Structures are given as C-alpha cells and as structure tokens.
C-alpha positions as CSV (number, residue, x, y, z in Angstrom):
1,M,0.0,0.0,0.0
2,I,1.3,3.4,-0.9
3,K,1.2,6.3,1.5
4,V,-0.2,9.1,-0.7
5,A,-2.1,8.6,-4.0
6,I,-2.4,11.9,-5.9
7,V,-5.3,11.2,-8.2
8,I,-6.3,13.4,-11.1
9,L,-9.7,12.7,-12.7
10,N,-9.5,13.7,-16.4
11,W,-12.2,14.2,-18.9
12,N,-11.1,15.7,-22.2
13,G,-8.5,17.7,-20.4
14,E,-5.5,17.2,-22.7
15,G,-4.7,20.9,-22.6
16,F,-4.6,21.1,-18.8
17,L,-2.6,17.9,-18.6
18,K,0.0,19.3,-21.0
19,Q,0.1,22.6,-19.0
20,F,0.1,21.4,-15.4
21,L,1.1,17.7,-15.2
22,P,4.8,18.4,-15.9
23,V,4.8,20.9,-13.1
24,L,3.1,18.5,-10.7
25,V,5.6,15.8,-11.5
26,A,8.5,18.1,-11.0
27,N,7.2,19.6,-7.7
28,T,6.0,16.4,-6.0
29,N,9.1,15.1,-4.2
30,Y,7.3,13.6,-1.2
31,E,8.5,10.1,-0.4
32,G,5.7,7.6,-0.7
33,A,3.6,9.7,-3.1
34,E,2.4,8.3,-6.4
35,I,0.6,10.2,-9.2
36,I,-2.3,8.4,-10.8
37,I,-4.4,9.6,-13.8
38,V,-8.0,8.5,-14.1
39,D,-9.7,9.0,-17.4
40,N,-13.4,9.4,-17.5
41,A,-13.8,8.1,-21.1
42,S,-12.2,11.1,-22.8
43,T,-12.5,11.6,-26.6
44,D,-9.6,13.9,-27.0
45,G,-5.9,13.1,-27.1
46,S,-5.4,12.9,-23.3
47,M,-4.4,9.3,-23.2
48,S,-2.1,9.5,-26.2
49,Y,-0.3,12.4,-24.6
50,L,0.1,10.5,-21.3
51,Q,1.4,7.4,-23.1
52,S,3.9,9.4,-25.1
53,T,5.1,11.8,-22.5
54,F,4.6,10.1,-19.1
55,P,4.5,6.4,-19.9
56,N,5.5,5.4,-16.4
57,L,2.6,7.1,-14.7
58,K,-0.2,4.8,-13.6
59,T,-3.5,5.3,-15.4
60,I,-7.0,4.0,-14.8
61,I,-9.3,4.1,-17.8
62,L,-13.1,4.1,-17.1
63,D,-15.6,2.9,-19.6
64,K,-17.7,6.0,-19.6
65,N,-18.0,9.5,-18.0
66,Y,-19.2,8.9,-14.5
67,G,-18.8,12.5,-13.5
68,F,-16.7,13.8,-10.6
69,A,-18.4,11.7,-7.9
70,G,-18.7,8.4,-9.7
71,G,-15.4,8.7,-11.5
72,Y,-13.5,9.2,-8.3
73,N,-15.4,6.5,-6.4
74,K,-14.7,3.9,-9.1
75,A,-11.1,4.8,-9.4
76,L,-10.3,5.0,-5.7
77,E,-11.8,1.5,-5.2
78,Q,-8.8,0.3,-7.2
79,I,-6.2,2.3,-5.3
80,K,-4.7,1.1,-2.0
81,A,-3.3,4.1,-0.1
82,E,-3.3,5.6,3.3
83,Y,-4.2,9.1,2.0
84,Y,-6.0,10.2,-1.2
85,V,-5.2,13.5,-2.7
86,L,-7.9,14.4,-5.2
87,L,-6.4,17.0,-7.5
88,N,-8.1,18.8,-10.4
89,S,-6.3,18.7,-13.7
90,D,-6.4,22.5,-13.9
91,V,-4.3,23.1,-10.8
92,E,-0.7,24.3,-10.7
93,V,1.2,23.3,-7.6
94,I,4.4,24.9,-6.2
95,A,7.6,23.3,-5.0
96,D,7.1,21.0,-1.9
97,W,3.4,21.8,-2.0
98,L,2.5,18.5,-0.3
99,Q,4.9,18.5,2.6
100,P,3.0,20.9,4.9
101,I,-0.3,19.1,4.5
102,M,1.2,15.7,5.2
103,T,3.2,16.9,8.2
104,Y,0.0,18.4,9.7
105,L,-2.1,15.3,9.1
106,D,0.6,12.9,10.5
107,S,0.8,15.1,13.6
108,N,-3.0,15.5,14.1
109,M,-4.7,12.2,14.0
110,D,-8.1,13.7,14.8
111,V,-8.0,15.6,11.5
112,V,-9.3,13.4,8.6
113,A,-9.3,15.8,5.7
114,C,-7.8,19.1,4.6
115,Q,-7.0,21.4,1.7
116,P,-4.2,23.9,0.9
117,K,-4.8,27.6,0.2
118,I,-6.4,27.9,-3.3
119,K,-5.5,30.9,-5.3
120,A,-6.6,32.0,-8.7
121,Y,-4.3,31.0,-11.6
122,H,-5.0,34.0,-13.7
123,T,-5.0,36.5,-10.8
124,K,-2.4,35.0,-8.5
125,N,-2.6,37.6,-5.8
126,C,-6.3,36.7,-5.2
127,F,-8.1,33.7,-3.7
128,E,-9.9,31.4,-6.1
129,H,-13.7,30.7,-5.9
130,A,-13.5,27.0,-5.4
131,G,-12.1,26.7,-1.9
132,A,-10.0,29.8,-1.2
133,S,-8.6,29.3,2.3
134,G,-11.2,26.9,3.5
135,G,-14.9,26.3,3.0
136,F,-17.8,27.2,5.3
137,I,-21.6,27.1,4.9
138,D,-24.6,29.1,6.2
139,Y,-27.7,27.5,7.8
140,L,-29.5,27.6,4.5
141,G,-26.9,25.6,2.7
142,F,-25.1,28.4,0.8
143,P,-21.3,27.8,0.7
144,F,-18.6,30.5,1.1
145,C,-14.9,30.5,2.0
146,R,-12.2,32.3,3.9
147,G,-11.3,34.7,1.1
148,R,-14.3,34.3,-1.1
149,V,-17.9,35.2,-0.3
150,L,-20.4,34.7,-3.1
151,G,-19.1,36.7,-6.1
152,T,-16.3,38.5,-4.2
153,A,-12.8,37.0,-4.1
154,E,-10.4,38.8,-1.8
155,E,-6.8,39.7,-2.4
156,D,-4.5,37.4,-0.4
157,K,-2.6,39.6,2.1
158,G,-1.8,36.8,4.5
159,Q,-5.0,37.5,6.5
160,Y,-6.1,33.8,6.4
161,D,-2.7,32.1,6.8
162,E,-3.4,30.3,10.1
163,V,-4.5,26.7,10.1
164,C,-8.2,26.7,10.6
165,D,-11.0,24.2,11.1
166,V,-13.4,24.4,8.2
167,F,-16.8,23.0,7.3
168,W,-15.7,21.7,3.9
169,A,-12.5,21.2,1.9
170,T,-12.6,21.8,-1.8
171,G,-12.6,19.0,-4.3
172,A,-10.1,21.0,-6.4
173,C,-7.4,19.7,-4.0
174,L,-8.9,17.5,-1.3
175,V,-6.6,15.4,1.0
176,I,-8.4,12.7,3.0
177,R,-7.6,9.6,4.9
178,A,-8.7,6.7,2.7
179,D,-10.2,4.6,5.4
180,V,-12.5,7.4,6.6
181,F,-13.5,8.3,3.0
182,W,-15.0,4.8,2.6
183,K,-16.3,4.6,6.2
184,V,-18.6,7.6,5.7
185,G,-19.8,6.4,2.3
186,A,-17.5,8.0,-0.2
187,F,-19.0,10.5,-2.7
188,D,-22.7,10.4,-3.5
189,E,-22.7,9.4,-7.2
190,T,-26.2,10.7,-7.7
191,F,-24.7,14.2,-7.6
192,F,-22.6,13.5,-10.7
193,A,-20.7,16.8,-10.2
194,H,-20.8,19.8,-7.9
195,M,-21.5,19.9,-4.1
196,E,-20.4,16.3,-3.7
197,E,-17.3,17.2,-1.6
198,I,-19.5,19.5,0.7
199,D,-21.9,16.7,1.1
200,L,-19.1,14.3,2.0
201,C,-17.6,16.9,4.5
202,W,-21.0,17.4,6.1
203,R,-21.1,13.7,6.9
204,L,-17.6,14.0,8.3
205,N,-18.5,17.0,10.5
206,A,-21.7,15.3,11.7
207,R,-19.8,12.3,12.8
208,G,-17.3,14.3,14.8
209,Y,-14.3,14.4,12.5
210,R,-12.2,17.5,11.9
211,I,-11.4,19.1,8.6
212,V,-8.9,21.9,8.2
213,C,-7.2,24.2,5.8
214,V,-3.4,24.2,5.8
215,P,-2.5,27.6,4.1
216,Q,1.2,26.9,4.4
217,S,0.6,24.9,1.2
218,T,-0.6,26.9,-1.8
219,V,-1.9,25.8,-5.2
220,Y,-3.3,27.8,-8.1
221,H,-6.6,26.8,-9.7
222,V,-7.9,27.8,-13.1
223,G,-11.5,26.9,-12.3
224,G,-14.4,26.2,-14.7
225,G,-12.3,23.8,-16.7
226,T,-15.2,21.3,-17.3
227,L,-18.3,23.5,-17.0
228,N,-18.1,27.3,-17.4
229,V,-19.5,29.4,-14.6
230,E,-22.2,30.6,-17.0
231,S,-23.3,27.1,-17.9
232,P,-27.0,26.4,-17.4
233,Y,-26.2,22.8,-16.6
234,K,-23.7,23.9,-13.9
235,T,-26.5,26.1,-12.5
236,Y,-28.8,23.1,-12.5
237,L,-26.4,20.8,-10.7
238,N,-25.5,23.3,-8.1
239,F,-29.1,24.1,-7.1
240,R,-30.3,20.5,-7.4
241,N,-27.4,19.0,-5.5
242,N,-27.5,21.7,-2.8
243,L,-31.1,20.9,-2.1
244,L,-30.4,17.1,-2.0
245,M,-27.5,17.8,0.4
246,L,-29.7,19.8,2.7
247,Y,-32.3,17.0,2.7
248,K,-29.7,14.3,3.4
249,N,-28.0,16.1,6.3
250,L,-30.1,18.6,8.1
251,P,-31.5,17.6,11.5
252,Q,-35.2,17.0,11.6
253,Q,-36.0,20.1,13.7
254,S,-34.6,22.5,11.1
255,L,-35.4,20.7,7.8
256,A,-38.9,22.0,7.0
257,K,-38.0,25.7,7.9
258,T,-34.8,25.6,6.0
259,L,-36.4,24.1,2.8
260,K,-39.2,26.7,3.1
261,W,-36.7,29.6,3.1
262,R,-34.7,28.0,0.3
263,K,-37.8,27.9,-1.8
264,V,-38.2,31.6,-1.5
265,L,-34.6,32.4,-2.2
266,D,-34.4,30.0,-5.1
267,Y,-37.3,31.7,-6.8
268,I,-35.7,35.1,-6.2
269,A,-32.5,33.7,-7.8
270,A,-34.4,32.4,-10.8
271,A,-36.1,35.8,-11.3
272,Q,-32.8,37.6,-11.0
273,L,-31.2,35.4,-13.6
274,Y,-34.1,35.9,-15.9
275,L,-34.1,39.7,-15.5
276,T,-30.3,39.9,-16.1
277,G,-30.6,38.1,-19.5
278,K,-29.9,34.5,-18.4
279,P,-33.3,32.8,-19.1
280,K,-31.7,29.4,-19.6
281,N,-30.0,29.6,-16.2
282,A,-33.3,30.7,-14.6
283,A,-35.0,27.7,-16.1
284,S,-32.2,25.5,-14.7
285,V,-33.1,26.7,-11.2
286,L,-36.7,25.8,-11.7
287,K,-35.8,22.4,-13.2
288,A,-33.5,21.8,-10.2
289,R,-36.3,22.4,-7.8
290,K,-38.7,20.1,-9.7
291,D,-36.2,17.3,-10.0
292,F,-35.3,17.6,-6.3
293,K,-38.9,16.9,-5.4
294,I,-39.0,13.9,-7.7
295,M,-35.7,12.5,-6.4
296,Q,-36.4,13.2,-2.7
297,P,-38.1,9.9,-1.9
298,D,-35.1,8.0,-3.2
299,F,-32.9,9.8,-0.6
300,V,-34.9,8.8,2.5
301,E,-32.7,5.9,3.3
302,K,-29.5,8.0,2.9
303,R,-31.0,10.7,5.2
304,N,-31.9,8.1,7.8
305,E,-28.4,6.7,7.8
306,N,-26.8,10.1,8.1
307,I,-29.1,11.0,11.1
308,L,-28.4,7.7,12.7
309,Y,-24.6,8.0,12.6
310,A,-24.5,11.8,13.5
311,T,-22.9,12.5,16.8
312,Q,-23.5,16.3,16.6
313,T,-26.0,18.6,15.0
314,N,-24.3,21.9,15.8
315,C,-21.1,22.8,14.1
316,N,-19.0,26.0,14.7
317,E,-18.1,26.2,11.0
318,M,-21.8,26.6,10.0
319,L,-22.9,30.3,9.9
320,N,-26.1,30.9,11.9
321,K,-27.0,33.8,9.6
322,S,-27.9,34.0,5.9
323,I,-24.9,34.7,3.8
324,V,-27.3,36.2,1.2
325,V,-28.6,38.7,3.7
326,E,-25.1,39.5,5.0
327,Y,-23.7,40.1,1.5
328,Y,-26.6,41.8,-0.4
329,L,-28.5,43.6,2.4
330,K,-25.8,44.4,5.0
331,N,-23.0,44.9,2.5
332,N,-20.6,42.5,4.2
333,K,-18.4,41.3,1.4
334,T,-15.5,39.6,3.1
335,F,-15.2,36.6,5.4
336,S,-13.8,38.6,8.2
337,Q,-16.7,41.1,8.2
338,I,-19.3,38.3,8.2
339,I,-17.6,36.2,10.9
340,T,-17.1,39.2,13.1
341,R,-20.9,39.9,12.9
342,N,-21.6,36.3,13.5
343,K,-19.8,36.4,16.8
344,Q,-21.5,39.5,18.1
C-alpha cells in the first residue's frame, strides 16, 4: 500500500494535462507519493499524450464519463493508499506543496481531511472561488470561503494564513484519509458533479471528524475547466445537489423551515437570472427544484443513515445567519466582516 495517492480525474483535459502535469511531477518530491491519472472516457488526445510523455505514470481508464463523484469512487476502489489527494487537472502546484499538508495530518490524527490555500491561476494575488482558504456554509446551505464570499474574491494579504477548522475542503485539492473516506460512504454518485465534496464533508462533520485548511501549502486553480460558470447545466447541478445535500444532512428540527426559506430564495434567484438576461439559467433553477422533489423519496434511506450516525448537529463552522442577507443587504463582502458579525 502506498502512503499518498495523488489522483487526477481527467475528462477531455488534454490541454490542462500538458500545461500542469509536468509541473506536478517536477514539484512532487514527497516520499511515498504516487501520481495516478484516471480517465473518464475522454474523446480527445489525453491518453495519447500520457502514453507518449509520461509512460511510467499509472493510469486507470473508465468505460464512460461517471462525473466527478462516480469517477473518483470507481477509481479509488482500485487504489490502496493511506491518503487520497484528489487534484483537479487545472491546478498548478508549487515546490514542496504536499509536505506541509502531510506533516500536519501525520501530527494531528483527529484531522481526517484538509485542503491547501487555493489561489486564482489567472490572478495569482487573489483567492480562487472553489475553496480559497477553507470552506464554510450558512444554515440555508449556501457555501462560502475564507477569502471568497459569493461573487467577491479577496486579495491574499496573509489574512487567512493560520491553520483553521473548516466545514468543507474543496474538491479541487482534497486530501483525505482513505479509510475514513470509505467509512462515511464516499461521494454520492447521484450528484454526478458539484457539491459532492461538501456533502461528504457534512457527513464527516456530523460524525465528529475534523477538517482543516493548511495555508502553508498553496496551489493555483484555473476553475471552470469542465463546466463554465455561466453554464445552465452547472447552475442546475449546483441548485439540485445543494437541495439534496440539505435534505440528506439537516437535523429534523430544522429541515422544514430551511427548505421553506430556500424555496423563497431559489425563486428570487431564478427571477434575478431571468431579468439579467440569463433565461436558460433561470429555467435551470426551476428544473433543479422540480427534480429535487422527484428525487427526494429516493434519498430517505440516505437521510436516515446520516441522522443515525450523526454525533453532533451543531457545528461551529456553520454560519447561523444567511450569507445572502449579509452580502446583499448588509454589504458585508468579506469573510472577516461576516464572521465578526456572526460572533456579536
């Protein structure tokens, strides 16, 4: 069994592999680490490039595109390792990027998952949307980060450089103990893509495990490599999966009230998208809500299992206010402003 499996899930990402894989290979000098490329049935030249340029790297070829959740689950079943590092193909790592993370995990056995600091590849002085310096969530299910709140990404001035417990670690660069990954049920493959890592981390939190951000390690993420931020399908997946995640994980006493408020906010979001010239995205929100209601009965068993194994319902990393209200109505645009208000 290897100690650290660095696993890249690829789908038609030949360009990113050419750009970032040589950097990863050059900058990964951690003893016991192995880089593995998993291909989600790509139709471009990804595999030809790997065979010609990195013939010694291990590859796992899947028979179809299983999405992020299913692709990783099916690949990780074939990998025996103490730790998994799930790394997006559009991530640039720096020298010795892995060392601080592994040192922290080896020294803190109560921590089961973590992420590095995620900065924007095209604006390297700023945090990146997908993870920044650690992920949080509000009580209505809206995610935000240290360094990124809704549409505002802060400049990195070292303000979030301390190791910090977080609610979720980004799937762009997620490090997790392999045994715990399987113990809590791995990724929910029904999600296909988007929100699956937050759903996984919610289960971890509910069962008493710790998740942290280790900002002493930094990587740079392009973002939107598979689905552009404007994609109606991405809008659909984000809204549908977020609702499924809430249904699966919320304690019974808050479920009905939360889903009621989310219904209001989702219709407001759909109206805003329509009025700003994005009718297809608006329709995606409505379809997401419709499909959530259709799929909900199939998630009863998963919800019951999560409630059964939960050891805590309150989490310090869940904001007890609405991030939407804080951001749009109270004009609090940064993590520090919002958390300060949350403690008052």
